[in-house]
C-alpha positions as CSV (number, residue, x, y, z in Angstrom):
1,M,81.4,71.5,31.1
2,N,84.7,71.3,32.8
3,R,86.4,73.4,35.3
4,W,89.5,75.4,34.0
5,R,92.2,77.2,35.9
6,M,93.6,80.3,34.3
7,D,96.9,82.0,35.3
8,I,96.8,85.6,34.6
9,A,99.2,88.5,34.6
10,Y,98.4,92.3,34.3
11,D,99.8,95.8,34.6
12,G,97.1,97.3,36.9
13,A,98.0,101.0,36.0
14,N,95.1,101.5,33.4
15,F,92.6,99.1,35.2
16,S,90.0,100.1,37.9
17,G,91.0,97.0,39.7
18,W,89.9,93.2,39.1
19,A,86.3,93.3,39.6
20,A,83.8,94.2,36.8
21,Q,82.2,97.6,37.2
22,P,79.8,99.5,35.0
23,D,81.6,101.9,32.7
24,R,85.0,101.1,34.0
25,R,87.8,99.1,32.5
26,T,88.6,96.1,34.7
27,V,90.5,93.0,34.4
28,Q,87.5,90.7,35.0
29,G,85.4,92.9,32.6
30,E,88.1,92.4,29.7
31,L,88.3,88.6,30.2
32,E,84.5,88.0,30.5
33,T,84.0,90.0,27.4
34,W,86.5,88.2,25.2
35,I,86.5,84.7,26.5
36,P,82.9,83.8,25.2
37,R,83.6,85.7,21.9
38,V,86.8,83.8,20.9
39,L,85.0,80.5,22.0
40,R,81.8,81.5,20.2
41,L,79.7,80.8,23.3
42,G,76.1,82.1,23.5
43,E,76.4,82.4,27.4
44,P,78.5,84.5,29.9
45,T,81.6,82.9,31.4
46,P,81.9,84.2,34.9
47,L,85.3,84.0,36.5
48,T,86.0,83.4,40.2
49,V,89.4,84.9,41.1
50,A,91.9,84.3,44.1
51,G,92.4,88.0,44.9
52,R,90.3,91.0,43.8
53,T,93.1,93.5,43.4
54,D,92.3,97.1,43.8
55,A,92.7,99.8,41.0
56,G,96.4,100.2,40.0
57,V,97.5,97.0,41.7
58,H,99.6,94.6,39.4
59,A,99.6,90.9,39.2
60,R,102.1,88.4,38.0
61,G,100.4,85.3,39.5
62,Q,96.7,85.8,39.5
63,V,94.7,82.7,39.4
64,A,91.0,82.3,38.3
65,H,88.6,79.5,37.4
66,V,85.9,79.4,34.9
67,D,83.6,76.7,33.7
68,L,83.9,75.9,30.1
69,P,83.1,73.2,27.4
70,D,85.3,70.2,28.0
71,D,86.6,70.0,24.4
72,I,88.2,73.6,24.0
73,D,91.6,73.7,22.5
74,T,93.8,75.4,25.2
75,S,96.7,76.4,22.6
76,S,94.0,78.0,20.3
77,I,92.2,80.0,23.1
78,L,95.5,81.3,24.4
79,R,96.5,82.5,20.9
80,R,93.1,84.1,20.2
81,L,93.1,85.9,23.5
82,A,96.6,87.1,23.0
83,R,95.3,88.8,19.7
84,V,92.3,90.5,21.0
85,L,93.5,91.5,24.6
86,N,95.4,94.6,25.3
87,P,99.1,94.1,25.9
88,D,98.7,95.0,29.7
89,V,96.8,91.7,30.4
90,V,98.0,88.2,29.5
91,V,96.4,84.8,30.1
92,R,99.4,82.8,30.6
93,S,98.0,79.4,30.8
94,I,94.7,77.6,31.0
95,R,94.3,73.9,32.1
96,P,91.5,71.6,33.3
97,V,91.4,71.1,37.1
98,P,89.0,69.0,39.3
99,G,85.6,70.4,39.9
100,E,86.3,71.0,43.5
101,F,89.0,73.5,42.6
102,D,88.0,77.1,43.6
103,A,90.3,79.7,42.9
104,R,89.2,81.8,45.8
105,F,88.2,79.3,48.7
106,S,90.8,76.6,47.8
107,A,93.8,78.9,48.0
108,L,96.1,78.2,51.1
109,W,97.8,81.6,50.8
110,R,98.4,84.6,48.6
111,R,101.9,86.2,48.2
112,Y,102.3,89.9,47.5
113,V,105.5,92.0,46.8
114,Y,105.5,95.6,47.6
115,R,108.4,97.5,45.9
116,L,109.9,100.7,47.2
117,W,112.7,103.2,46.7
118,D,114.0,105.2,49.6
119,E,116.7,108.0,49.6
120,S,119.5,105.3,49.2
121,S,117.9,104.0,46.0
122,R,118.4,105.2,42.5
123,P,115.2,105.2,40.8
124,D,114.8,104.0,37.2
125,P,112.2,106.2,35.3
126,L,111.3,103.2,33.0
127,T,109.9,101.3,36.2
128,R,108.5,104.1,37.9
129,F,104.8,102.8,37.5
130,H,105.6,99.6,39.5
131,V,107.6,101.1,42.5
132,A,106.5,103.5,45.0
133,S,108.9,106.1,46.6
134,V,109.3,107.1,50.2
135,R,111.2,109.9,51.8
136,G,114.2,109.3,54.1
137,H,116.1,106.1,54.6
138,L,114.4,102.8,55.6
139,D,116.2,100.7,58.2
140,L,115.3,97.2,57.0
141,D,116.4,95.6,60.4
142,R,113.7,97.7,62.1
143,L,111.1,96.9,59.3
144,N,111.8,93.2,59.6
145,M,111.4,93.2,63.5
146,A,108.2,95.1,63.1
147,G,107.0,92.7,60.4
148,D,107.8,89.7,62.7
149,S,105.6,91.2,65.4
150,L,102.6,91.0,63.2
151,L,102.9,87.4,62.2
152,G,100.3,84.8,63.2
153,L,96.5,84.7,63.6
154,H,95.1,88.1,64.4
155,D,92.4,90.6,63.9
156,F,93.8,93.0,61.2
157,A,90.9,95.4,61.4
158,A,93.2,98.4,62.1
159,F,94.7,97.7,58.6
160,C,91.6,97.0,56.6
161,K,88.8,99.1,54.9
162,Y,85.5,98.2,56.8
163,R,83.2,96.0,54.9
164,E,79.8,95.1,56.6
165,G,79.6,91.3,57.3
166,A,83.2,90.6,56.5
167,T,85.7,89.3,58.9
168,T,89.2,90.9,59.4
169,I,90.8,87.8,61.1
170,R,93.7,86.6,59.1
171,T,96.8,84.6,59.4
172,L,99.9,86.5,58.4
173,L,102.5,83.8,57.4
174,D,105.4,85.9,56.2
175,C,106.4,89.6,56.3
176,H,110.0,90.5,55.4
177,A,112.0,93.0,53.5
178,E,115.2,92.9,51.4
179,R,117.2,95.5,49.4
180,L,117.8,94.0,46.0
181,D,121.3,94.0,44.6
182,D,120.2,95.8,41.5
183,P,121.1,99.2,39.9
184,C,118.2,100.8,41.6
185,G,118.7,99.4,45.2
186,T,115.0,98.5,45.2
187,I,113.5,97.2,48.3
188,E,111.1,94.4,48.1
189,V,108.7,93.7,51.0
190,T,107.1,90.3,50.8
191,V,103.9,89.7,52.6
192,R,102.1,86.3,52.5
193,A,98.8,85.3,54.2
194,D,96.0,82.9,54.0
195,A,93.9,85.8,52.8
196,F,93.8,89.7,52.9
197,C,91.2,92.2,53.6
198,R,90.7,95.3,51.2
199,S,93.8,97.6,51.4
200,M,95.4,95.4,54.0
201,V,98.7,94.9,52.3
202,R,99.2,98.6,51.4
203,S,98.2,99.6,55.0
204,L,100.6,97.0,56.5
205,I,103.4,98.4,54.3
206,G,102.4,102.1,55.3
207,A,102.8,101.1,59.0
208,L,106.1,99.2,58.4
209,T,107.7,102.0,56.6
210,A,106.7,104.5,59.3
211,V,108.6,102.4,61.8
212,A,111.5,101.7,59.4
213,S,112.0,105.5,58.6
214,G,112.0,106.5,62.4
215,R,108.8,108.5,62.2
216,R,107.0,106.0,64.4
217,D,108.1,103.3,66.9
218,Q,107.4,99.8,67.7
219,H,105.1,100.9,70.6
220,W,102.9,102.8,68.2
221,L,102.7,99.8,65.9
222,D,101.7,97.6,68.8
223,E,99.0,99.9,69.9
224,V,97.6,100.1,66.3
225,A,97.7,96.4,65.8
226,A,95.6,95.9,69.0
227,S,93.0,98.3,67.7
228,T,89.6,96.7,66.7
229,S,88.8,99.3,64.1
230,R,90.6,101.1,61.2
231,A,93.5,103.2,62.4
232,S,93.5,106.7,60.8
233,S,97.3,107.0,61.7
234,V,98.2,104.3,59.2
235,L,99.1,105.6,55.7
236,V,97.8,103.4,52.9
237,M,100.6,103.2,50.3
238,P,100.2,103.9,46.7
239,A,98.8,101.1,44.5
240,C,101.5,101.2,42.0
241,G,104.2,99.4,44.2
242,L,102.0,96.3,44.9
243,T,102.0,93.1,42.9
244,L,100.3,89.8,43.5
245,E,103.1,87.4,42.8
246,E,101.7,84.0,43.6
247,V,98.9,82.0,45.0
248,G,99.2,78.5,46.7
249,Y,97.0,75.6,46.6
250,P,96.8,72.2,48.2
251,A,96.9,68.7,46.4
252,D,93.8,67.9,44.4
253,E,92.4,65.5,47.1
254,D,92.5,68.3,49.6
255,L,90.7,71.0,47.5
256,A,87.3,70.4,48.9
257,E,88.3,70.4,52.4
258,R,90.3,73.6,52.0
259,A,87.3,75.3,50.3
260,A,84.9,74.3,53.0
261,R,87.2,75.6,55.8
262,A,87.7,78.9,53.9
263,R,84.1,79.6,53.7
264,S,83.6,79.2,57.3
265,R,83.5,82.8,58.9
266,R,86.1,83.3,61.5
267,S,85.3,84.6,64.9
268,H,87.2,86.3,67.7
269,D,86.9,83.0,69.6
270,E,89.9,81.7,67.5
271,L,92.1,84.4,68.8
272,C,91.9,83.6,72.6
273,D,95.5,82.2,72.6
274,T,96.9,84.4,70.0
275,C,95.7,88.0,70.8
276,W,98.0,91.0,70.2
277,E,98.3,91.7,74.1
278,D,100.2,88.3,74.4
């Protein structure tokens, strides 16, 4: 058996997220059903994924790993999967990787893009299931200043759904917005971090758009960010606007070290020099 990396894209509109669930259509469920069938394997082929996207969230650059026989024909499996999978999920590539590669724990960062239309945009009905609409005009200078204030290593508990035993300490590496020079005037908010908690990206976008629209100010955002529990005043934006675009990994020789570090649960001791109050 060898370890194989799969690069996957999907339209999340008709999926109940990535993770397999009984009696629900999920991306993991579809792939774990069809991969052993097309390879005529007698055993399940469990997938480990870089980011477990929620229901309705899309992906252009999802990454998963799976252990399969070392003699598979990658071109053949891609053709077979393309024939049996619905068009809303595509395995773009499959290739062998070192045994130390872990799609989840070896990742250095995940990059998401949230797409928005405001009152200055001209919505396109053909792409309405991949872009969220907000009322009013968004001041991108204010949004970018607010995004800059969130960068770094912090406890993002205010923006995450609580999960017992899980840490909410993350390093936000990038958070910026731009209005595209396209016929729609679409706004793209790029958010990149070492990892994300459940609903973290959509909550961040909800807070940032509240500031950019003038409904809230920077002082409010600072108070929210300093909270150690979920902030009820933060709107969780619709899933349709969110797409996982890319996952970054280190060089092969650094995979094992990165995975070991990522498995170590973070504590608040790490925040002594980077707390929100500073």
